C-alpha positions as CSV (number, residue, x, y, z in Angstrom):
1,M,133.3,100.7,163.1
2,L,135.0,97.4,163.1
3,E,132.5,96.2,165.5
4,M,129.9,97.2,163.6
5,Q,130.9,95.8,160.6
6,R,131.6,92.4,162.5
7,N,127.8,92.8,163.5
8,I,126.3,93.0,160.0
9,W,128.3,90.2,158.6
10,L,127.4,87.8,161.8
11,V,123.5,89.2,160.6
12,A,124.0,88.5,157.2
13,I,125.4,85.0,157.7
14,S,122.5,84.4,160.2
15,I,120.1,85.2,157.5
16,I,121.5,83.0,155.1
17,V,121.8,80.2,157.1
18,V,117.9,80.5,158.2
19,L,116.9,80.6,154.5
20,V,119.0,77.8,153.5
21,L,117.3,75.6,156.6
22,L,113.9,76.9,155.6
23,N,114.7,76.0,152.4
24,N,115.6,72.3,153.3
25,T,112.9,71.8,155.8
26,A,110.4,72.7,153.2
27,Y,111.7,70.6,150.7
28,Y,112.1,67.8,153.4
29,F,108.6,68.0,154.3
30,L,107.8,67.9,150.5
31,T,109.8,64.9,149.6
32,K,108.3,63.1,152.6
33,K,104.9,63.9,150.9
34,T,105.9,63.0,147.5
35,L,107.3,59.3,149.2
36,E,104.0,58.8,151.4
37,D,102.2,59.9,148.1
38,S,104.1,57.4,146.0
39,F,103.7,54.4,148.8
40,N,99.7,55.0,148.4
41,E,99.8,55.1,144.3
42,E,101.6,51.7,145.0
43,L,98.9,50.3,147.1
44,L,96.4,51.8,144.5
45,T,98.5,50.1,141.6
46,H,98.3,46.7,143.7
47,A,94.5,47.4,144.0
48,K,93.9,48.2,140.3
49,R,95.6,45.3,139.2
50,L,93.0,43.1,141.8
51,E,90.3,44.9,140.5
52,I,91.4,43.7,136.7
53,S,92.1,40.0,137.8
54,L,88.6,40.1,139.9
55,E,86.8,41.3,136.9
56,Q,88.3,38.7,134.8
57,S,87.9,35.9,137.2
58,R,84.4,36.7,137.7
59,E,83.1,36.7,134.0
60,G,85.7,33.2,133.7
61,S,83.6,32.1,136.5
62,E,80.5,33.3,135.3
63,Q,81.3,31.4,132.0
64,F,82.1,28.4,134.0
65,Q,79.0,28.5,135.7
66,N,77.0,28.8,132.3
67,Q,78.9,25.9,131.1
68,I,77.9,23.7,134.2
69,G,74.5,25.3,133.9
70,R,74.1,23.8,130.2
71,E,75.8,20.7,131.5
72,L,72.4,20.6,133.9
73,R,70.2,21.2,131.5
74,A,71.5,18.5,129.1
75,A,71.4,15.9,131.8
76,S,67.6,17.0,132.6
77,I,66.9,16.3,128.7
78,A,68.6,12.9,129.2
79,I,66.7,12.3,132.9
80,Q,63.4,13.3,131.3
81,Y,63.7,10.4,128.3
82,A,65.0,8.2,131.1
83,L,61.8,8.4,133.2
84,D,58.1,7.9,133.2
85,P,56.2,11.2,132.5
86,D,54.2,10.7,135.6
87,I,56.2,11.5,138.9
88,E,54.4,8.9,140.6
89,K,55.4,6.3,138.5
90,V,59.2,7.3,138.9
91,T,61.4,5.7,141.5
92,T,63.9,6.4,143.9
93,E,66.1,3.9,142.8
94,Q,65.8,5.1,139.5
95,L,67.1,8.5,140.3
96,M,69.8,7.3,142.2
97,E,70.9,5.5,139.2
98,L,70.5,8.3,136.9
99,R,72.6,10.4,139.5
100,D,75.4,8.0,139.3
101,K,75.6,7.4,135.5
102,L,75.1,11.4,135.0
103,D,77.9,12.2,137.6
104,L,75.2,14.6,139.3
105,S,75.3,15.3,143.3
106,H,71.2,14.8,143.4
107,I,68.5,14.7,140.8
108,T,64.9,16.2,142.5
109,L,61.5,16.2,141.0
110,L,59.2,19.0,141.9
111,K,55.3,19.1,141.6
112,K,53.1,21.3,141.4
113,L,50.2,21.2,143.9
114,P,46.7,23.8,143.8
115,D,48.8,25.9,146.5
116,D,52.1,24.9,146.5
117,I,55.3,23.5,144.6
118,V,57.2,20.8,146.5
119,L,60.0,18.6,146.7
120,Y,57.9,15.5,145.6
121,K,60.6,12.5,145.2
122,S,64.3,13.0,145.2
123,S,67.8,10.7,145.4
124,N,68.5,12.6,148.3
125,A,66.1,11.3,151.3
126,K,66.3,15.3,153.0
127,Q,64.6,17.0,149.8
128,T,61.4,15.0,149.7
129,N,57.9,16.5,150.5
130,I,59.8,19.9,151.5
131,S,57.6,23.1,150.2
132,T,58.9,25.9,148.0
133,K,56.4,28.5,148.8
134,E,59.1,30.5,151.0
135,W,61.8,30.1,148.6
136,K,62.2,33.4,146.7
137,P,62.7,33.8,144.2
138,W,62.5,30.1,143.3
139,Y,59.3,29.8,143.9
140,E,58.6,32.5,141.3
141,V,60.7,30.6,138.9
142,F,59.1,27.5,139.2
143,N,55.6,29.0,138.6
144,Q,57.2,30.3,135.5
145,L,58.2,27.6,134.4
146,F,54.9,25.3,135.0
147,E,53.0,28.1,133.1
148,N,55.1,29.5,130.2
149,K,57.9,26.6,130.2
150,N,60.2,29.3,130.3
151,A,61.9,31.6,133.4
152,S,62.7,35.1,133.7
153,V,63.2,36.8,136.7
154,N,65.2,39.9,138.2
155,W,67.9,38.1,139.9
156,L,71.4,36.2,139.3
157,G,70.9,33.1,137.2
158,Q,71.0,31.7,133.8
159,S,67.9,31.2,131.5
160,L,67.5,28.6,128.8
161,P,64.8,27.6,126.9
162,N,62.8,25.3,129.2
163,F,65.7,25.9,131.7
164,W,66.8,27.8,134.8
165,S,69.7,27.9,136.9
166,G,71.0,29.8,139.7
167,P,74.1,30.4,141.1
168,Y,75.9,28.6,143.8
169,E,74.0,28.9,146.5
170,V,73.2,27.6,150.4
171,S,70.4,24.7,150.5
172,A,67.7,25.0,153.2
173,T,68.2,21.3,153.2
174,N,71.8,21.2,154.0
175,V,73.2,24.5,155.5
176,D,76.7,23.2,154.9
177,K,77.1,22.4,151.4
178,L,77.4,24.9,148.1
179,N,75.6,23.3,145.2
180,K,74.4,24.7,142.1
181,W,71.0,23.8,140.7
182,G,69.0,23.6,137.6
183,Y,65.3,23.2,136.7
184,Y,63.8,22.2,133.7
185,Y,60.3,21.7,132.4
186,D,59.1,21.7,128.8
187,G,55.4,20.0,129.3
188,A,56.3,16.7,128.2
189,T,56.2,15.7,131.9
190,N,54.1,17.1,135.2
191,Y,57.2,17.6,137.1
192,I,60.1,19.8,137.2
193,I,63.4,18.0,136.6
194,D,66.1,19.4,139.1
195,P,69.8,18.0,138.7
196,Y,72.2,19.8,141.0
197,V,76.2,19.4,141.8
198,D,78.1,20.6,144.2
199,Y,80.5,23.5,144.6
200,E,84.1,21.5,144.2
201,R,83.9,22.2,140.5
202,Q,83.8,25.7,140.5
203,Q,86.1,26.1,143.4
204,K,88.8,24.2,141.5
205,Y,88.6,26.3,138.7
206,E,88.7,29.8,140.6
207,N,91.8,28.7,142.6
208,A,93.0,27.9,139.3
209,T,92.5,30.5,137.6
210,G,90.9,33.2,139.8
211,V,91.3,36.1,142.0
212,H,92.3,34.0,145.2
213,R,95.8,33.2,143.2
214,M,96.4,36.9,142.8
215,I,95.7,37.8,146.2
216,E,98.0,35.2,147.4
217,N,100.5,36.2,145.1
218,S,99.9,40.1,146.1
219,I,100.6,39.4,149.3
220,Q,103.8,37.2,149.1
221,S,105.5,39.4,146.7
222,S,104.6,42.9,148.9
223,D,106.6,43.1,152.3
224,S,104.1,45.3,154.0
225,L,100.7,43.8,152.8
226,L,99.1,41.6,155.0
227,E,95.8,41.2,153.8
228,I,93.4,41.9,151.0
229,A,89.5,41.8,151.1
230,F,87.0,42.3,148.7
231,I,83.6,43.3,150.4
232,N,79.9,43.6,149.9
233,P,79.4,47.3,151.6
234,E,75.7,46.3,151.8
235,T,75.6,42.9,154.0
236,F,79.6,43.9,155.8
237,P,80.2,42.7,158.3
238,D,77.7,40.4,159.6
239,G,76.2,39.3,156.1
240,K,72.6,38.2,155.7
241,N,71.0,34.9,157.7
242,T,67.8,33.4,157.4
243,I,66.1,30.6,159.6
244,N,65.2,27.6,157.6
245,P,62.1,25.3,157.7
246,Q,64.2,23.1,159.8
247,G,65.1,25.9,162.5
248,E,68.7,26.2,161.3
249,V,71.2,29.5,160.2
250,Q,70.8,29.6,156.6
251,G,73.7,31.7,155.1
252,H,73.8,32.9,151.3
253,K,76.6,32.5,149.3
254,V,75.7,35.8,147.1
255,Q,75.2,37.8,150.4
256,E,78.2,37.1,152.0
257,P,80.2,40.3,153.7
258,I,83.0,39.0,152.4
259,F,83.1,37.4,148.8
260,Y,87.2,37.2,148.0
261,G,90.3,37.4,150.4
262,T,90.1,37.2,154.1
263,Y,89.2,39.5,157.0
264,N,91.1,39.1,160.0
265,I,92.7,42.3,160.7
266,K,89.5,44.0,162.4
267,S,89.2,47.8,163.2
268,K,86.1,49.2,165.2
269,Q,86.0,51.8,162.1
270,D,85.9,49.3,159.5
271,T,82.2,49.4,158.8
272,N,81.8,53.0,158.9
273,L,85.0,53.5,156.5
274,V,83.6,50.7,154.2
275,R,80.0,52.6,153.8
276,K,82.0,55.6,153.7
277,A,84.2,54.8,150.6
278,Y,81.0,52.9,149.1
279,F,78.7,55.9,148.9
280,S,81.4,58.8,148.5
281,K,83.0,56.8,145.7
282,K,86.4,57.9,147.2
283,T,89.3,56.3,148.3
284,V,89.4,56.2,152.5
285,T,92.3,55.7,154.5
286,I,93.1,55.0,158.0
287,R,96.2,54.4,160.4
288,E,96.2,53.1,163.7
289,N,97.0,50.4,166.3
290,I,95.6,47.2,166.0
291,G,97.0,44.2,168.1
292,G,100.1,46.3,169.2
293,K,100.6,46.8,165.5
294,E,100.5,50.2,163.2
295,I,98.4,49.5,160.6
296,F,97.4,51.2,157.6
297,K,94.2,50.5,155.5
298,M,92.6,51.3,152.5
299,Y,89.6,51.1,151.3
300,I,88.9,51.6,147.7
301,P,85.2,51.8,146.0
302,V,85.0,49.8,142.5
303,F,82.5,49.9,139.8
304,V,82.6,47.5,137.4
305,N,80.2,46.3,134.4
306,E,76.7,46.7,134.5
307,H,75.9,42.8,134.4
308,G,76.9,42.0,138.1
309,I,79.6,40.3,139.9
310,N,77.7,37.7,141.6
311,I,76.7,39.5,144.7
312,T,73.5,41.0,145.9
313,D,72.3,43.6,148.4
314,R,70.3,42.3,151.7
315,D,67.1,42.6,149.2
316,G,68.5,40.1,147.0
317,Q,69.3,42.4,144.2
318,P,72.6,42.2,142.1
319,M,74.9,44.6,142.7
320,N,77.9,45.7,140.3
321,S,80.0,47.5,143.0
322,Y,82.0,46.2,145.8
323,V,84.7,47.8,148.4
324,L,88.7,46.8,148.1
325,M,90.3,47.0,151.7
326,M,93.7,46.2,151.7
327,T,95.5,46.3,155.1
328,S,99.2,46.9,155.3
329,D,101.9,47.0,158.0
330,Y,103.1,50.6,158.4
331,H,105.9,49.6,160.2
332,V,107.5,48.3,157.2
333,I,106.3,51.5,155.1
334,Q,107.3,53.9,158.2
335,D,111.0,51.8,157.9
336,K,111.0,52.3,153.9
337,L,110.4,55.7,154.5
338,D,112.7,56.5,157.3
339,S,115.6,54.9,155.2
340,Q,114.9,57.5,152.6
341,F,114.4,60.3,154.9
342,L,117.5,59.4,156.4
343,N,119.7,59.6,153.0
344,L,117.5,63.1,152.2
345,G,118.6,64.3,155.5
346,I,122.2,63.5,154.5
347,I,121.9,65.1,151.2
348,I,120.2,68.2,153.0
349,L,123.0,68.4,155.5
350,S,125.5,68.1,153.0
351,V,124.1,70.6,150.9
352,T,123.4,73.4,154.0
353,F,127.2,72.9,155.0
354,F,128.6,73.2,151.5
355,S,126.4,76.1,150.9
356,L,127.4,77.9,154.3
357,L,131.0,77.5,153.1
358,I,130.3,78.6,149.9
359,A,128.7,81.6,151.6
360,V,131.6,82.3,154.1
361,F,134.4,82.5,151.4
362,A,132.1,84.5,149.3
363,M,131.7,87.0,151.8
364,R,135.7,87.0,152.7
365,Y,136.3,87.3,149.0
366,Y,134.1,90.4,148.6
367,R,135.2,91.6,152.2
368,H,138.7,91.1,150.8
369,S,138.3,92.9,147.3
370,R,136.3,95.6,149.0
371,D,139.0,96.3,151.6
372,K,141.5,96.3,148.6
373,V,139.4,98.6,146.9
374,V,139.3,100.8,149.8
375,R,143.1,100.8,150.6
376,V,143.7,101.3,146.9
377,T,141.4,104.5,146.5
378,Q,143.2,105.6,150.3
379,E,146.4,105.0,149.0
380,T,145.2,107.1,145.9
381,Y,143.9,109.8,147.8
382,V,147.3,110.0,149.8
383,E,149.4,110.1,146.9
384,E,147.4,112.5,145.3
385,I,147.3,115.2,148.2
386,N,150.9,114.5,148.5
387,Q,151.4,115.5,145.3
388,M,149.3,118.7,145.3
389,F,151.6,119.8,148.6
390,Q,154.3,119.1,146.7
391,S,153.5,121.3,143.8
392,I,152.7,124.0,146.4
393,R,155.7,123.5,148.2
394,A,157.7,123.6,144.8
395,Q,156.0,127.2,144.0
396,R,157.5,128.3,147.3
397,H,160.6,127.1,146.6
398,D,160.8,128.9,143.5
399,F,159.4,131.6,144.4
400,L,162.5,133.5,145.3
401,N,164.1,132.2,141.7
402,H,160.9,133.8,139.9
403,V,161.7,137.0,141.6
404,Q,165.7,137.3,140.7
405,T,164.5,136.7,137.1
406,I,161.9,139.4,137.0
407,H,164.2,141.6,138.8
408,S,166.9,141.0,136.0
409,L,164.3,141.3,133.2
410,A,163.8,144.8,134.7
411,E,166.8,146.1,135.1
412,L,167.9,145.0,131.5
413,N,164.9,146.6,130.0
414,K,163.4,143.2,128.5
415,S,159.8,144.5,128.5
416,H,158.5,141.9,126.2
417,E,160.1,139.0,127.8
418,L,159.2,140.2,131.3
419,V,155.9,140.2,130.1
420,A,155.8,136.5,129.0
421,Y,157.5,135.5,131.8
422,T,155.1,137.1,134.3
423,K,152.5,135.5,132.3
424,E,153.4,132.1,132.1
425,L,154.2,132.2,136.2
426,T,150.3,133.6,136.9
427,G,148.8,131.1,134.8
428,D,150.7,128.0,136.9
429,I,149.7,129.8,140.2
430,R,146.0,130.4,139.1
431,L,145.8,126.8,137.9
432,M,147.1,125.9,141.4
433,N,144.6,128.2,143.2
434,D,141.9,126.8,140.9
435,I,142.7,123.3,142.2
436,I,143.1,124.5,145.9
437,N,139.9,126.4,145.6
438,I,137.8,123.5,144.2
439,G,136.2,123.3,147.9
440,N,137.3,119.6,148.7
441,P,140.5,118.6,149.1
442,A,140.1,115.0,147.8
443,I,138.5,116.0,144.8
444,A,141.4,118.6,144.5
445,A,143.7,116.1,145.0
446,L,142.6,113.3,142.1
447,V,142.4,116.9,139.6
448,R,146.1,117.7,140.4
449,S,147.1,114.0,139.7
450,K,145.0,113.9,136.5
451,I,146.5,117.2,135.4
452,S,150.2,115.9,136.0
453,Q,149.2,112.7,134.3
454,A,147.6,114.9,131.5
455,E,151.0,117.3,130.9
456,S,153.3,113.5,130.6
457,N,151.1,112.4,128.3
458,K,150.4,115.8,125.9
459,I,146.6,115.8,126.6
460,Q,144.8,119.3,127.1
461,F,143.2,118.8,130.4
462,S,140.9,121.6,131.5
463,C,138.9,121.7,134.7
464,S,136.0,124.0,136.3
465,F,133.9,123.4,138.9
466,T,131.2,125.7,140.8
467,G,129.9,125.1,144.2
468,L,131.7,121.9,145.5
469,N,131.1,122.0,149.7
470,M,132.2,118.5,151.1
471,Q,129.8,119.2,154.1
472,E,126.8,119.5,152.1
473,M,127.7,117.3,149.1
474,G,125.6,114.2,150.7
475,V,127.7,111.9,148.3
476,R,131.0,110.0,150.1
477,T,134.2,111.6,148.6
478,L,135.7,108.2,148.3
479,D,132.3,107.5,145.8
480,V,132.9,110.4,143.7
481,N,136.8,110.2,143.2
482,R,135.9,106.8,141.7
483,M,133.4,107.6,139.3
484,L,135.7,110.9,138.4
485,G,138.5,108.8,138.2
486,N,137.3,106.2,135.7
487,L,135.6,108.6,133.6
488,I,138.7,110.7,133.1
489,D,140.7,107.6,132.7
490,N,138.6,106.7,130.1
491,A,138.7,109.8,128.3
492,F,142.6,109.8,128.5
493,D,142.6,106.4,127.2
494,E,140.4,107.3,123.8
495,V,142.3,110.7,123.1
496,L,145.7,108.9,123.1
497,K,144.5,107.5,119.6
498,Y,145.1,110.9,118.3
499,S,147.9,113.3,117.6
500,E,149.0,115.8,120.2
501,D,146.6,118.4,119.0
502,R,143.3,116.5,118.8
503,R,143.8,115.2,122.7
504,H,141.2,117.2,124.1
505,V,139.3,116.4,127.6
506,T,137.1,118.6,129.6
507,L,135.9,118.1,133.2
508,I,132.9,120.4,134.0
509,G,131.9,119.7,137.9
510,K,129.0,121.7,139.8
511,Q,127.1,121.6,143.1
512,T,123.3,123.2,143.4
513,A,121.1,123.1,146.0
514,D,119.4,119.4,145.0
515,M,121.6,118.2,142.8
516,L,125.4,117.4,142.1
517,E,126.5,117.1,138.5
518,F,129.8,115.9,136.8
519,T,130.5,116.0,133.1
520,V,133.7,114.7,131.0
521,T,133.8,115.4,127.6
522,N,136.5,114.0,125.2
523,N,137.2,113.9,121.5
524,C,135.7,110.8,119.5
525,D,135.5,109.8,116.1
526,D,133.0,106.9,116.5
527,A,131.2,108.5,119.5
528,E,127.9,107.2,117.7
529,L,129.0,103.8,117.3
530,A,130.2,104.0,120.9
531,I,126.9,104.5,122.4
532,S,124.9,102.0,120.6
533,N,127.4,99.2,122.3
534,P,126.3,98.4,125.8
535,I,129.4,100.1,127.2
536,F,127.8,100.4,130.9
537,E,127.7,96.4,131.2
538,A,130.4,94.7,133.3
539,G,133.0,93.0,131.1
540,Y,132.0,95.1,128.2
541,S,135.3,96.7,126.7
542,T,136.8,98.0,123.1
543,K,140.1,98.4,124.6
544,Q,143.1,95.8,124.3
545,Q,144.7,93.8,126.5
546,D,144.7,94.7,130.5
547,H,141.2,96.1,130.3
548,Q,138.6,94.2,132.6
549,G,135.4,96.5,131.3
550,L,134.4,97.5,134.5
551,G,135.1,101.3,134.7
552,L,131.9,102.5,133.5
553,S,129.8,99.7,134.8
554,I,131.2,100.8,138.3
555,V,130.5,104.3,137.4
556,K,126.9,103.3,136.6
557,T,126.4,101.3,139.8
558,I,127.8,104.3,142.3
559,A,125.3,106.8,141.0
560,K,122.3,104.5,141.4
561,Q,123.1,103.8,145.0
562,Y,122.9,107.4,145.6
563,K,119.3,107.5,143.0
564,G,121.2,109.0,140.5
565,D,122.4,107.9,137.0
566,V,125.0,108.3,134.2
567,Y,124.4,109.3,130.5
568,V,126.4,109.6,127.5
569,A,126.0,111.7,124.4
570,A,127.4,111.7,120.9
571,E,128.3,115.6,120.6
572,P,128.1,116.5,116.8
573,A,131.4,118.3,116.6
574,G,133.2,114.6,116.7
575,K,132.9,114.6,120.8
576,L,131.9,112.0,123.3
577,T,129.9,113.6,126.7
578,F,129.5,111.7,130.0
579,T,127.2,113.3,132.4
580,V,126.6,111.9,136.0
581,K,123.7,113.6,138.3
582,M,123.1,112.5,141.6
583,P,119.9,114.5,143.8
584,L,121.6,115.7,147.4
């Protein structure tokens, strides 16, 4: 029996350990995911800040380019007033002098031929007698200016009265430099005036106020970010190059694959993942080993205002979207996560240890309390059995005295006294026989002890039992005695409030083929009020000091264990009745 109890406790502790470990494991992985999500959110915050910075930089850059365009138009008008309206009468020296006075890179004049428009004269010797027929969309712009004195094309550029200027681009005559050209024609001359400036002013502006500084600051302020790139998803990774008339490879700034940032840490999957993010409009991530380093990459599609961001697709059409690629050192990220996981692990182990410690102490306390209850019950049981046997022995011991007394009363012809004496004697014997015949020695012992308690407190305690059978009862005697003891004690406590003539308590027990039932009834002036209170809740008590309010709660708990219940009712004659029913 002891070995079985020990095994039960071991199983219970093992189950608790497993539950705690499962709970903490789930908490660990949930926290791990939360930390990783937090890191991704941090990267997305960086990305959002860069997006805003890029859009602001783009708008500022566009405004600055427009200002340069207006300056080129003003310079064109000044050039027109300074030159002869006939291109044949304009000299290269005049163009060079105007170039220096107006602080331009160069000035070129375009002449319209029957089937072409050519760079006819220029302060730059490389830009003379060059056809523009293959320049798209510039050739279309030149024709529009000559015909309508205004230009309008579906491409990046700035249109003003009698003037058009494209974005900074690589020249077909100088593939190593970026320039911004302006084209002016109002009909007063037979040529288009083309002043242009290099990228230096625009570059200084972008370096001072643009996204380059934001990228640099973001990388410096982060201990994990390695690289940031703003990617043209249509031309990534090689861009678009053309061969100019001189046979040189000519790139195009507006079609560059990386228009901001750097792209040095390369993965074979970059191209596919950039396009996947671009077309799905969803953020894509990858983690892989590149150059012996664990790298984490995030590809974020960005869609901005419809007016474009000075980039075009392979066909030269303006785009209003791009992909932001952020490259991080996952080792740094992992170190952060490991540090937090270590702290988390320590917390989990501590919580697990203290949980188990509390569980062990709780089990020990419960077992100690249970053993104490069992011990007290057993001691009460033994005491009550001894009291019953003591009563039987006392009756046998006094039997001779009773016989002598009866004999003396008979000799003296005291018939009335004899009847009275034998009536009392047979009453005691009948009561003892009724107790012995209850059918369960433990219950009989309890009843005998309560009779003695009632006699000492002048309580009229009557009992009646029918059909009790210890072998067929189906309920542990220990549990029956605990219920009856609590119910009888409660009844005694209640009737002790009244005078001796009103101290009535009745106990009725009966057993049938399918039910075990006990009823305890006692006088109670406030029966209606009593049943309206939560009398079966643990801790509730109407008694004064030294009462914990557990008696009726214990009765109900035991009855429920046997799929039974306890009921309370207020009788009309000022009585309170508790009934316990348990199926067999």
